[in-house]
C-alpha positions, 0 to 999 in steps of 0.5 A: 510511515512504516508498514504497521502504521498503514496497517493500522490507519488502512479501511475497507478495500485498501485491507486485502490489499494489504493482507496480501501483500502480507501473505506473499511476504513484499512488505518491503516492496510494497513500502519502496513502491509507495515512496517512490510513487510518493516520492515528492509528496507526503499524502494525506489519509484519503490519497494513500488509501485510494493508492493502496486501494486502486493502484498498489495491487496493480503495480505490484502484480499481486494477483497474476 
């Protein structure tokens, strides 16, 4: 899983989160955060989407 693959496969509410991460230049931090969160599991498409949409922005304090 790399950043470009994630961007190509996301939809709806996850897209603005990914765009904000890129705007802030924090792609590497996002990848590290996702890797830590899914350390034991390989997420399915919906599971990854829901994590990005509902949890990642808060974990990274994107909008603070």
